[in-house]
N, C-alpha and C positions, 0 to 999 in steps of 0.2 A: 969256229972260234966262238966261245960263249959271249953272250951279250948280257949287260946288266939292266935290271928293271927295278924301279922303286915303286912300292905299293903303299897306298894310304888305306888303312883298315880301321874298323871301329875299335874303340878301346876294349870292349868286352871280348871281341874276337882275338885281339892281340894278347890279352891276358890268358885266354884259353891256350893259345899256341905257346906262350911263354911257360905256362905250367906244364904242358905236355913235353916240351923239348928242352927245358931248362937252359943249359949252356951248350947244347948240341946244335950249333949253327948249321953244320953240314946235314944233319938229319932233318932240320926244318926246311932247308933248301931243297932237299930231295923230296920231301913231302909235298911241297908246293909244286914242284916240277911234275910229279906223278899225278897230282890232282888236275893240273892243267892238261896234261896228256890225256887223262881219262875223259875229261870234258870234250876235248877236241876229237877224240877217236869215235864218238857216237854221232853220226851225221844227223840224227833226229834232233839233237840238242843245238845244232848250229843254226843261226838265223838264215833265212832264205834270201837275204840281200835286200829285202824291203823293210822299211820302218814298220814296227808293230802297229802303231797308230794309223799310219797310212793304209796298211793292209786291212785293218779293222774297218776303217771308214769306207773303203772301196767295196766291201762286201755288203753294205747296206743298200736298201732300195733308194734310188734317186727320186727327188721330187717330194718326198714325204715331209710334211710339216708337223707331224705328231711330236709333241713334247717328249723328250726322253729317248727318242730313236737316234742313236749314234751321236747325240749331242747336237743335232742339226736343227732343233726347233728354234723358233724366233721368239 
């Protein structure tokens, strides 16, 4: 059973979609579904389950007080 989803998008992006699909709501719907499927089909694009910032900070050397290193300077 299909589920409904509401998206909030930037006005510029909305205008571009409106210009491309005009009154073709079904075409717009299929375009969005295909774009989502395409993004989800590539495992390299999926997040690895960790927050990007958390992952970034864990890669840094611990105990460094150098300014600018991973934002951990004092």
